[in-house]
C-alpha positions as CSV (number, residue, x, y, z in Angstrom):
1,X,0.0,0.0,0.0
2,X,1.3,3.4,-1.0
3,X,-1.3,5.6,0.8
4,X,0.6,6.9,3.9
5,X,-2.7,7.8,5.7
6,X,-3.0,4.0,6.2
7,X,0.2,2.1,6.9
8,X,0.0,-1.7,6.6
9,X,2.9,-3.7,8.0
10,X,3.3,-7.5,8.0
11,X,4.4,-9.1,11.2
12,X,4.5,-12.7,10.2
13,X,0.9,-13.9,10.2
14,X,-0.3,-10.6,11.6
15,X,-1.2,-7.5,9.5
16,X,-0.8,-4.3,11.5
17,X,-2.8,-1.4,10.1
18,X,-1.9,2.1,11.5
19,X,-4.3,5.1,11.0
20,X,-1.9,7.9,10.2
21,X,-3.9,11.0,9.5
22,X,-2.9,13.7,12.0
23,X,-3.9,15.5,14.0
24,X,-6.9,13.4,14.9
25,X,-6.9,10.3,12.6
26,X,-10.3,11.4,11.3
27,X,-11.9,9.2,8.7
28,X,-12.9,10.7,5.4
29,X,-14.0,8.7,2.4
30,X,-10.6,8.2,0.9
31,X,-9.3,6.9,4.3
32,X,-12.2,4.5,4.4
33,X,-11.3,3.1,1.0
34,X,-7.6,2.8,2.0
35,X,-8.5,1.0,5.2
36,X,-10.7,-1.4,3.2
37,X,-7.7,-2.2,0.9
38,X,-5.7,-3.2,3.9
39,X,-8.4,-5.3,5.4
40,X,-9.1,-7.0,2.1
41,X,-5.4,-7.8,1.9
42,X,-5.8,-9.5,5.3
43,X,-8.8,-11.5,4.3
44,X,-7.4,-12.6,0.9
45,X,-3.8,-13.5,1.8
46,X,-3.6,-17.1,3.1
47,X,-0.4,-16.2,5.0
48,X,-2.2,-13.6,7.1
49,X,-4.4,-14.7,10.0
50,X,-5.0,-11.8,12.3
51,X,-5.4,-8.0,11.8
52,X,-4.4,-5.3,14.3
53,X,-5.7,-1.7,14.0
54,X,-4.0,1.2,15.9
55,X,-3.8,4.9,15.6
56,X,-0.6,6.9,15.0
57,X,0.4,9.2,17.9
58,X,-0.1,8.9,21.6
59,X,-3.4,10.7,22.3
60,X,-6.0,9.8,19.6
61,X,-7.0,6.4,18.2
62,X,-9.5,8.1,15.9
63,X,-11.8,11.1,16.2
64,X,-14.2,9.5,13.8
65,X,-16.0,11.0,10.9
66,X,-14.1,13.9,9.3
67,X,-16.7,16.6,9.7
68,X,-14.5,19.1,7.8
69,X,-15.1,17.0,4.7
70,X,-18.8,17.1,5.5
71,X,-18.8,20.9,5.8
72,X,-17.1,21.4,2.4
73,X,-19.2,23.0,-0.3
74,X,-20.8,20.4,-2.6
75,X,-20.6,17.5,-0.2
76,X,-23.2,15.0,-1.2
77,X,-24.2,12.4,1.5
78,X,-25.8,10.3,-1.2
79,X,-22.3,9.4,-2.4
80,X,-21.3,7.7,0.9
81,X,-22.0,4.2,-0.5
82,X,-20.4,4.9,-3.9
83,X,-17.5,2.3,-4.4
84,X,-15.1,4.9,-5.8
85,X,-16.3,8.3,-4.5
86,X,-17.7,7.3,-1.2
87,X,-16.5,5.1,1.7
88,X,-16.3,2.1,-0.6
89,X,-17.2,-1.6,-0.3
90,X,-16.5,-1.9,3.4
91,X,-18.6,1.0,4.5
92,X,-17.4,3.6,6.9
93,X,-13.7,3.1,7.8
94,X,-13.6,0.2,5.4
95,X,-14.7,-2.2,8.2
96,X,-18.2,-1.5,9.6
97,X,-19.9,-3.2,6.7
98,X,-17.2,-5.5,5.6
99,X,-19.3,-8.6,6.4
100,X,-17.0,-10.9,4.3
101,X,-14.1,-10.2,6.7
102,X,-13.8,-13.5,8.6
103,X,-10.3,-13.2,10.0
104,X,-10.1,-11.7,13.5
105,X,-9.2,-8.1,14.0
106,X,-7.9,-6.5,17.2
107,X,-8.4,-2.8,17.9
108,X,-5.5,-1.3,20.0
109,X,-7.2,1.9,21.2
110,X,-4.3,4.1,22.1
111,X,-6.2,7.2,23.1
112,X,-9.5,8.9,22.3
113,X,-12.0,6.8,20.3
114,X,-14.7,9.3,19.4
115,X,-17.8,8.7,17.3
116,X,-16.8,6.8,14.2
117,X,-13.4,6.0,15.9
118,X,-15.4,4.1,18.6
119,X,-17.4,2.4,15.8
120,X,-14.2,1.1,14.2
121,X,-13.3,-0.5,17.5
122,X,-16.8,-2.0,17.8
123,X,-16.4,-3.6,14.4
124,X,-13.3,-5.4,15.6
125,X,-13.4,-8.7,17.5
126,X,-11.2,-7.7,20.5
127,X,-10.5,-4.3,22.0
128,X,-7.4,-3.6,23.9
129,X,-6.8,-0.1,25.2
130,X,-4.2,2.2,26.8
131,X,-4.9,3.5,30.3
132,X,-5.5,7.0,29.0
133,X,-8.0,5.9,26.3
134,X,-11.7,6.8,26.4
135,X,-14.8,6.2,24.3
136,X,-17.4,8.7,23.3
137,X,-20.4,9.0,21.1
138,X,-21.2,12.7,20.7
139,X,-23.4,12.4,17.6
140,X,-26.6,13.3,19.4
141,X,-25.0,16.7,20.0
142,X,-24.0,17.0,16.4
143,X,-27.4,16.5,15.0
144,X,-27.3,12.9,13.8
145,X,-27.1,9.3,15.1
146,X,-24.1,7.0,15.6
147,X,-25.5,4.8,12.9
148,X,-22.2,3.5,11.4
149,X,-22.2,0.7,14.0
150,X,-22.7,2.1,17.5
151,X,-26.5,2.0,17.4
152,X,-26.4,-1.5,15.9
153,X,-23.5,-3.1,17.9
154,X,-23.1,-1.3,21.2
155,X,-26.3,-2.6,22.8
156,X,-25.2,-6.2,22.0
157,X,-21.8,-5.7,23.6
158,X,-22.5,-4.0,26.9
159,X,-25.6,-3.7,29.1
160,X,-28.4,-2.3,27.1
161,X,-29.1,0.6,29.5
162,X,-25.5,1.6,29.5
163,X,-25.4,1.7,25.7
164,X,-28.5,3.9,25.6
165,X,-27.1,6.2,28.2
166,X,-23.8,6.6,26.2
167,X,-25.8,7.3,23.0
168,X,-28.0,9.8,24.6
169,X,-25.5,11.7,26.7
170,X,-22.4,11.7,24.6
171,X,-20.3,11.4,27.8
172,X,-16.8,10.1,27.9
173,X,-16.4,6.6,29.1
174,X,-13.0,5.7,30.4
175,X,-11.2,2.6,29.3
176,X,-11.4,1.3,32.9
177,X,-15.2,1.7,32.9
178,X,-15.4,0.0,29.5
179,X,-13.3,-2.9,30.8
180,X,-15.7,-3.3,33.7
181,X,-18.5,-4.0,31.1
182,X,-16.3,-6.5,29.3
183,X,-16.0,-4.3,26.3
184,X,-12.2,-3.9,26.7
185,X,-10.1,-7.0,27.1
186,X,-6.9,-5.5,28.5
187,X,-5.5,-2.2,29.7
188,X,-1.9,-1.2,29.2
189,X,0.3,1.8,29.7
190,X,0.3,3.9,26.6
191,X,3.9,3.1,25.7
192,X,3.3,-0.7,26.1
193,X,0.0,-1.0,24.2
194,X,1.4,-1.7,20.7
195,X,3.8,-4.4,21.8
196,X,1.1,-6.0,24.0
197,X,-1.4,-6.0,21.1
198,X,1.2,-7.5,18.8
199,X,1.9,-10.2,21.2
200,X,-1.8,-11.0,21.7
201,X,-2.4,-11.0,17.9
202,X,0.5,-13.4,17.5
203,X,-1.0,-15.7,20.2
204,X,-4.4,-15.7,18.3
205,X,-2.5,-16.4,15.0
206,X,-1.4,-19.7,16.5
207,X,-4.9,-21.0,16.1
208,X,-5.9,-23.1,13.1
209,X,-6.4,-20.6,10.2
210,X,-9.7,-22.1,8.9
211,X,-11.1,-22.4,12.4
212,X,-10.3,-18.8,13.1
213,X,-12.5,-17.8,10.2
214,X,-15.2,-20.3,10.8
215,X,-15.6,-19.0,14.4
216,X,-16.6,-15.5,13.1
217,X,-18.9,-17.0,10.5
218,X,-20.7,-19.2,13.0
219,X,-21.0,-16.4,15.6
220,X,-22.5,-14.0,13.1
221,X,-24.9,-16.6,11.7
222,X,-26.2,-17.8,15.0
223,X,-26.2,-14.6,17.1
224,X,-30.0,-14.1,16.8
225,X,-30.9,-17.8,17.1
226,X,-31.9,-19.7,20.2
227,X,-29.4,-22.2,21.6
228,X,-31.5,-25.1,20.1
229,X,-31.5,-23.5,16.7
230,X,-27.7,-22.7,16.8
231,X,-26.9,-26.3,17.8
232,X,-28.9,-27.6,15.0
233,X,-27.1,-25.4,12.5
234,X,-23.5,-26.2,13.6
235,X,-23.4,-29.7,12.2
236,X,-21.0,-30.5,9.4
237,X,-22.9,-31.1,6.2
238,X,-26.0,-29.1,7.0
239,X,-24.8,-25.7,8.2
240,X,-24.9,-23.9,4.8
241,X,-21.8,-22.0,6.0
242,X,-19.0,-22.1,3.5
243,X,-16.0,-21.7,5.9
244,X,-17.4,-23.9,8.6
245,X,-17.9,-26.7,6.0
246,X,-14.5,-26.1,4.6
247,X,-12.9,-26.4,8.1
248,X,-14.9,-29.6,8.8
249,X,-13.5,-31.3,5.7
250,X,-9.9,-30.0,6.1
251,X,-6.8,-31.8,7.1
252,X,-6.4,-29.2,9.9
253,X,-9.6,-30.6,11.4
254,X,-7.6,-33.8,12.2
255,X,-4.2,-32.2,12.7
256,X,-5.1,-30.7,16.1
257,X,-6.0,-34.1,17.5
258,X,-2.9,-35.8,16.0
259,X,-0.6,-33.1,17.4
260,X,-2.2,-33.5,20.8
261,X,-1.8,-37.3,20.8
262,X,1.8,-37.0,19.6
263,X,2.6,-34.2,22.2
264,X,3.8,-31.7,19.6
265,X,2.8,-28.4,18.2
266,X,0.2,-28.6,15.4
267,X,1.4,-28.0,11.8
268,X,-1.5,-26.1,10.2
269,X,-1.7,-26.2,6.5
270,X,-4.9,-24.1,6.1
271,X,-6.4,-26.8,4.0
């Protein structure tokens, strides 16, 4: 990738994506498209297993939607979904509507995650944060809704009443408070967050590559089902889920058991 507003770096099986748009790492349409290119690289490359998103700098993960772009003369909100002129195929920030992204993504929130910046983190699978990080949804005070993922995802991830209060009030929620809700997995000093997130991503990347993707596929497909319905679906041969079926028929499906019996590390082939 040549766009310096989004820097993608391969760290073995991990793709680290850095938002690099000072001063606030705000997301305009071009940045959304650039982020999607990086995330599509993650999904399409069989040698990559886990993504990691972090903001450049020490104070701000992302301030969200670039309202300066919105205020420019001639701005047309109807172009938001245009593949070339809008946010592109993945929706806002290239991720909030990238439903084909099955590989796990970690958000390393290294400062303020405001509005759409918080929605980026909500679209990820695990959130890690620096001790100085906070989360905020000020859209109500800007005249619109946080409808690029917060309205849809936040009430599913934290207590419903807490989500509604955040959306209504626009108040800052500390990383410590968010951790208490289970939204944030780990807190680290600012200077240690990137290394901790890299280490955690590498740990996840040790998992079987097809199973890593099948997990997200199954979770999404069954999240609105009853336990009985979900158990009925997760049966090889009748799930209708492409990655789950591929995993179930793969050599890796047996490799884990062989490795356990032989007391060795598994040798995943991704097939």
